[in-house]
Structures are given as structure tokens and as C-alpha cells.
Backbone as JSON Lines, residues from 0, in Angstrom:
{"i":0,"aa":"M","n":[76.72,112.19,114.34],"ca":[77.4,112.29,113.15],"c":[77.03,111.15,112.11]}
{"i":1,"aa":"Q","n":[76.75,111.58,110.88],"ca":[76.58,110.54,109.92],"c":[77.5,110.65,108.73]}
{"i":2,"aa":"V","n":[78.11,109.62,108.34],"ca":[78.97,109.58,107.24],"c":[78.21,109.12,106.0]}
{"i":3,"aa":"E","n":[78.3,110.01,104.93],"ca":[77.58,109.7,103.65],"c":[78.67,109.11,102.79]}
{"i":4,"aa":"M","n":[78.39,107.9,102.5],"ca":[79.54,107.33,101.49],"c":[78.82,107.32,100.05]}
{"i":5,"aa":"T","n":[79.81,107.57,99.26],"ca":[79.55,107.52,97.76],"c":[80.69,106.65,97.1]}
{"i":6,"aa":"D","n":[80.41,105.93,96.11],"ca":[81.51,105.41,95.18],"c":[82.02,106.25,94.1]}
{"i":7,"aa":"A","n":[83.01,106.83,94.15],"ca":[83.64,107.84,93.09],"c":[84.28,106.93,92.17]}
{"i":8,"aa":"T","n":[83.56,106.26,91.32],"ca":[84.27,105.18,90.53],"c":[85.32,105.76,89.64]}
{"i":9,"aa":"E","n":[85.26,107.03,89.09],"ca":[86.21,107.47,88.18],"c":[87.45,107.72,88.96]}
{"i":10,"aa":"Q","n":[87.42,108.09,90.17],"ca":[88.5,108.41,91.18],"c":[89.08,107.08,91.69]}
{"i":11,"aa":"H","n":[88.37,106.02,91.57],"ca":[88.64,104.65,92.19],"c":[88.76,104.8,93.78]}
{"i":12,"aa":"R","n":[87.76,105.45,94.18],"ca":[87.74,105.48,95.7],"c":[86.3,105.51,96.17]}
{"i":13,"aa":"Y","n":[86.11,105.1,97.46],"ca":[84.84,105.56,98.14],"c":[85.12,106.82,98.9]}
{"i":14,"aa":"E","n":[84.15,107.75,98.93],"ca":[84.36,108.92,99.62],"c":[83.34,109.02,100.84]}
{"i":15,"aa":"G","n":[83.85,109.49,101.94],"ca":[82.97,109.68,103.15],"c":[82.89,111.11,103.36]}
{"i":16,"aa":"R","n":[81.6,111.71,103.42],"ca":[81.32,113.1,103.55],"c":[80.58,113.16,104.96]}
{"i":17,"aa":"V","n":[80.88,114.31,105.65],"ca":[80.28,114.56,106.96],"c":[79.69,116.08,106.67]}
{"i":18,"aa":"D","n":[78.47,116.23,106.87],"ca":[77.85,117.57,106.49],"c":[78.16,118.03,105.27]}
{"i":19,"aa":"G","n":[78.25,117.24,104.21],"ca":[78.57,117.67,102.85],"c":[80.13,117.87,102.45]}
{"i":20,"aa":"E","n":[81.09,117.75,103.62],"ca":[82.42,117.96,103.38],"c":[83.14,116.58,103.27]}
{"i":21,"aa":"L","n":[83.95,116.63,102.24],"ca":[84.73,115.49,102.03],"c":[85.78,115.13,103.38]}
{"i":22,"aa":"A","n":[85.51,114.16,104.07],"ca":[86.29,113.81,105.32],"c":[87.16,112.8,105.27]}
{"i":23,"aa":"A","n":[86.95,111.68,104.24],"ca":[87.76,110.63,104.2],"c":[87.59,109.9,102.97]}
{"i":24,"aa":"V","n":[88.6,109.08,102.48],"ca":[88.56,108.29,101.12],"c":[89.18,106.9,101.59]}
{"i":25,"aa":"A","n":[88.68,105.96,100.74],"ca":[89.19,104.58,100.8],"c":[89.41,104.19,99.31]}
{"i":26,"aa":"E","n":[90.89,104.35,98.9],"ca":[91.09,104.1,97.51],"c":[91.17,102.5,97.14]}
{"i":27,"aa":"Y","n":[90.83,102.32,95.97],"ca":[90.69,100.81,95.53],"c":[90.93,100.64,94.12]}
{"i":28,"aa":"L","n":[91.2,99.33,93.64],"ca":[91.36,98.82,92.35],"c":[90.31,97.78,92.29]}
{"i":29,"aa":"K","n":[89.41,97.81,91.2],"ca":[88.58,96.81,91.14],"c":[88.81,95.92,89.91]}
{"i":30,"aa":"T","n":[88.56,94.47,90.08],"ca":[88.78,93.66,88.97],"c":[87.25,92.95,88.85]}
{"i":31,"aa":"A","n":[87.13,92.01,88.04],"ca":[85.86,91.25,87.74],"c":[85.48,90.43,89.18]}
{"i":32,"aa":"E","n":[86.42,90.11,89.89],"ca":[86.25,89.27,91.06],"c":[86.41,89.91,92.28]}
{"i":33,"aa":"L","n":[87.26,91.0,92.45],"ca":[87.54,91.59,93.72],"c":[87.71,93.08,93.76]}
{"i":34,"aa":"V","n":[87.85,93.59,94.97],"ca":[88.18,94.97,95.24],"c":[89.36,95.0,95.89]}
{"i":35,"aa":"V","n":[90.46,95.69,95.45],"ca":[91.76,95.67,96.24],"c":[91.86,97.14,96.87]}
{"i":36,"aa":"F","n":[91.59,97.1,98.22],"ca":[91.71,98.42,98.87],"c":[93.18,98.75,99.07]}
{"i":37,"aa":"S","n":[93.59,99.91,98.7],"ca":[95.06,100.22,98.67],"c":[95.51,101.25,99.72]}
{"i":38,"aa":"H","n":[94.53,102.07,100.04],"ca":[94.91,103.18,100.9],"c":[93.58,103.87,101.57]}
{"i":39,"aa":"T","n":[93.57,104.29,102.8],"ca":[92.46,104.92,103.49],"c":[93.06,106.18,104.04]}
{"i":40,"aa":"E","n":[92.42,107.28,104.02],"ca":[93.09,108.5,104.48],"c":[91.7,109.22,105.02]}
{"i":41,"aa":"V","n":[91.99,109.79,106.38],"ca":[90.95,110.96,106.91],"c":[91.75,112.23,106.85]}
{"i":42,"aa":"F","n":[90.93,113.12,106.35],"ca":[91.4,114.52,106.13],"c":[91.5,115.37,107.51]}
{"i":43,"aa":"P","n":[92.52,116.21,107.47],"ca":[92.65,117.08,108.73],"c":[91.38,117.74,109.27]}
{"i":44,"aa":"G","n":[91.25,117.57,110.49],"ca":[89.88,118.17,111.2],"c":[88.79,117.11,111.41]}
{"i":45,"aa":"H","n":[89.12,115.89,110.85],"ca":[88.13,114.84,110.93],"c":[88.62,113.61,111.73]}
{"i":46,"aa":"E","n":[89.77,113.67,112.06],"ca":[90.57,112.45,112.66],"c":[89.92,112.28,114.0]}
{"i":47,"aa":"G","n":[89.99,110.97,114.38],"ca":[89.45,110.46,115.74],"c":[87.9,110.45,115.97]}
{"i":48,"aa":"R","n":[87.12,110.37,114.87],"ca":[85.75,110.53,115.03],"c":[85.05,109.21,114.53]}
{"i":49,"aa":"G","n":[85.94,108.27,114.09],"ca":[85.35,107.09,113.59],"c":[84.93,107.06,112.22]}
{"i":50,"aa":"I","n":[85.37,108.14,111.41],"ca":[84.75,108.31,110.05],"c":[85.47,107.21,109.18]}
{"i":51,"aa":"A","n":[86.65,106.92,109.32],"ca":[87.22,105.97,108.43],"c":[86.62,104.53,108.7]}
{"i":52,"aa":"S","n":[86.33,104.16,110.12],"ca":[85.61,102.97,110.25],"c":[84.3,102.83,109.64]}
{"i":53,"aa":"D","n":[83.59,104.02,109.83],"ca":[82.22,103.99,109.12],"c":[82.23,103.83,107.63]}
{"i":54,"aa":"L","n":[83.21,104.56,107.1],"ca":[83.32,104.52,105.56],"c":[83.77,103.07,105.15]}
{"i":55,"aa":"V","n":[84.67,102.53,105.84],"ca":[85.09,101.16,105.37],"c":[83.99,100.15,105.64]}
{"i":56,"aa":"R","n":[83.32,100.26,106.7],"ca":[82.01,99.44,106.84],"c":[81.13,99.53,105.71]}
{"i":57,"aa":"Q","n":[80.79,100.79,105.25],"ca":[79.73,100.89,104.23],"c":[80.44,100.43,102.93]}
{"i":58,"aa":"A","n":[81.64,100.74,102.65],"ca":[82.25,100.23,101.31],"c":[82.31,98.77,101.41]}
{"i":59,"aa":"L","n":[82.55,98.15,102.41],"ca":[82.53,96.49,102.5],"c":[81.03,96.02,102.18]}
{"i":60,"aa":"E","n":[80.17,96.8,102.74],"ca":[78.75,96.38,102.5],"c":[78.35,96.6,100.92]}
{"i":61,"aa":"D","n":[78.94,97.67,100.4],"ca":[78.85,97.91,99.03],"c":[79.45,96.7,98.13]}
{"i":62,"aa":"V","n":[80.68,96.31,98.58],"ca":[81.33,95.05,97.93],"c":[80.52,93.94,98.1]}
{"i":63,"aa":"R","n":[79.96,93.55,99.25],"ca":[79.12,92.47,99.45],"c":[77.78,92.55,98.48]}
{"i":64,"aa":"R","n":[77.31,93.64,98.36],"ca":[76.04,93.77,97.43],"c":[76.53,93.42,95.96]}
{"i":65,"aa":"Q","n":[77.78,93.77,95.61],"ca":[78.25,93.35,94.23],"c":[78.67,92.06,94.11]}
{"i":66,"aa":"Q","n":[78.68,91.25,95.18],"ca":[79.09,89.81,95.19],"c":[80.61,89.72,94.89]}
{"i":67,"aa":"L","n":[81.47,90.63,95.44],"ca":[82.85,90.63,95.08],"c":[83.56,90.2,96.29]}
{"i":68,"aa":"Q","n":[84.84,89.97,96.37],"ca":[85.63,89.82,97.54],"c":[86.65,90.9,97.59]}
{"i":69,"aa":"V","n":[87.33,90.95,98.78],"ca":[88.2,92.06,99.16],"c":[89.7,91.57,99.25]}
{"i":70,"aa":"L","n":[90.59,92.39,98.71],"ca":[92.0,92.09,99.13],"c":[92.48,93.34,99.72]}
{"i":71,"aa":"P","n":[92.7,93.25,101.11],"ca":[93.0,94.42,101.88],"c":[94.49,94.72,101.95]}
{"i":72,"aa":"L","n":[95.02,95.47,100.92],"ca":[96.38,95.77,100.93],"c":[96.57,97.0,102.0]}
{"i":73,"aa":"C","n":[95.63,97.84,102.14],"ca":[95.57,98.84,103.15],"c":[95.7,98.38,104.52]}
{"i":74,"aa":"P","n":[96.67,98.81,105.37],"ca":[96.74,98.32,106.72],"c":[95.51,98.6,107.52]}
{"i":75,"aa":"F","n":[94.87,99.81,107.28],"ca":[93.73,100.07,108.15],"c":[92.54,99.2,107.7]}
{"i":76,"aa":"V","n":[92.27,98.95,106.52],"ca":[91.28,98.08,106.02],"c":[91.38,96.78,106.58]}
{"i":77,"aa":"G","n":[92.71,96.16,106.45],"ca":[93.11,94.81,106.88],"c":[92.73,94.52,108.42]}
{"i":78,"aa":"A","n":[93.21,95.66,109.26],"ca":[92.85,95.61,110.66],"c":[91.54,95.61,110.94]}
{"i":79,"aa":"W","n":[90.86,96.52,110.23],"ca":[89.49,96.7,110.38],"c":[88.76,95.4,110.24]}
{"i":80,"aa":"I","n":[88.93,94.74,109.23],"ca":[88.24,93.48,108.93],"c":[88.7,92.45,109.89]}
{"i":81,"aa":"A","n":[89.83,92.3,110.42],"ca":[90.32,91.3,111.55],"c":[89.51,91.59,112.68]}
{"i":82,"aa":"R","n":[89.33,92.96,113.15],"ca":[88.43,93.3,114.42],"c":[86.98,92.84,114.22]}
{"i":83,"aa":"H","n":[86.55,92.85,112.77],"ca":[85.29,92.56,112.58],"c":[85.02,91.14,111.61]}
{"i":84,"aa":"R","n":[85.89,90.22,112.08],"ca":[86.17,89.04,111.3],"c":[84.82,88.31,111.06]}
{"i":85,"aa":"A","n":[83.94,88.27,112.27],"ca":[82.72,87.43,112.12],"c":[81.79,88.01,111.06]}
{"i":86,"aa":"D","n":[81.61,89.35,110.97],"ca":[80.76,90.02,109.94],"c":[81.31,90.03,108.67]}
{"i":87,"aa":"Y","n":[82.75,90.24,108.44],"ca":[83.23,90.67,107.32],"c":[84.35,89.66,106.62]}
{"i":88,"aa":"G","n":[84.87,88.72,107.57],"ca":[86.02,87.93,107.19],"c":[85.52,87.08,105.98]}
{"i":89,"aa":"D","n":[84.31,86.8,105.66],"ca":[83.96,86.05,104.51],"c":[84.25,86.83,103.16]}
{"i":90,"aa":"L","n":[84.45,87.95,103.33],"ca":[84.68,88.84,101.92],"c":[86.16,88.83,101.54]}
{"i":91,"aa":"V","n":[87.08,88.4,102.52],"ca":[88.61,88.41,102.11],"c":[88.7,87.33,101.08]}
{"i":92,"aa":"Y","n":[89.58,87.71,100.16],"ca":[89.88,86.99,98.96],"c":[90.96,85.93,99.45]}
{"i":93,"aa":"R","n":[90.74,84.73,98.93],"ca":[91.74,83.62,99.25],"c":[92.04,83.01,97.83]}
{"i":94,"aa":"S","n":[93.39,82.92,97.67],"ca":[93.81,82.25,96.32],"c":[93.21,80.9,96.26]}
{"i":95,"aa":"R","n":[92.84,80.51,95.12],"ca":[92.34,79.24,94.82],"c":[93.41,78.16,94.3]}
{"i":96,"aa":"T","n":[94.61,78.76,94.04],"ca":[95.58,77.95,93.44],"c":[96.14,76.97,94.56]}
{"i":97,"aa":"T","n":[96.64,75.79,94.17],"ca":[97.39,74.81,95.11],"c":[98.9,74.63,94.48]}
{"i":98,"aa":"A","n":[99.19,75.38,93.66],"ca":[100.65,75.31,93.0],"c":[101.62,75.77,94.11]}
{"i":99,"aa":"T","n":[102.77,75.17,94.31],"ca":[103.82,75.52,95.23],"c":[104.81,76.14,94.52]}
{"i":100,"aa":"P","n":[105.24,77.49,94.55],"ca":[106.27,78.19,93.94],"c":[107.64,77.3,94.02]}
{"i":101,"aa":"G","n":[108.34,77.31,93.0],"ca":[109.69,76.67,92.85],"c":[109.7,75.15,92.77]}
{"i":102,"aa":"R","n":[108.55,74.67,92.53],"ca":[108.58,73.11,92.17],"c":[108.18,72.89,90.87]}
{"i":103,"aa":"D","n":[108.89,71.89,90.3],"ca":[108.69,71.6,88.94],"c":[108.1,70.23,88.86]}
């Protein structure tokens, strides 16, 4: 089984298709510096086949090609990156601020 990934920019999501059928999506918001992944969903009949994992891997490779960082608000994307930290941990956005809230 091969997951064909496309970036549906107008819908703000990566789409994963299997045999031409939409099987999963990874929704995002994009800024000039990063991609915020907000939700990943696998549609009925496609669960348990690794489609979301393949979609997220391909989406992260696309983010890398764009030289952007990732803010994984979606629990699935965050857990996936944690399991593949050696390969994708460098993409995770880290704040550059050193300010401490509540201090004057």
C-alpha cells in the first residue's frame, strides 16, 4: 500500500490518498517560520494501516524542504515526532525568547 500525499493549501491540510481515495488528513496553519499541525484524522475503513504515520512522515519531509519548523499541537503528530526524534526532532519549533512571564 502506498500513501500519495498532496498539500491542499486552500484547505490548510495535507491529504493522504490510497488508490485515489482520500484516507487521511493532517490539518495545519502555516506562518512565515513554521507549520502548526492542529489535527490528524484517518477516515473510516482506513484505520490501523499506518496511513496517518506515512502521511505525517511525508508532510514533515515537505516542511523540511521548505526550511520551516513544526509546532505539533496535534497529539498524534507530537507523539510521532517523539518516536522519531533522531530524524525529525530538529524540526520542532523552540521559542527564542528568554523573557520570564510576570517579571518586571
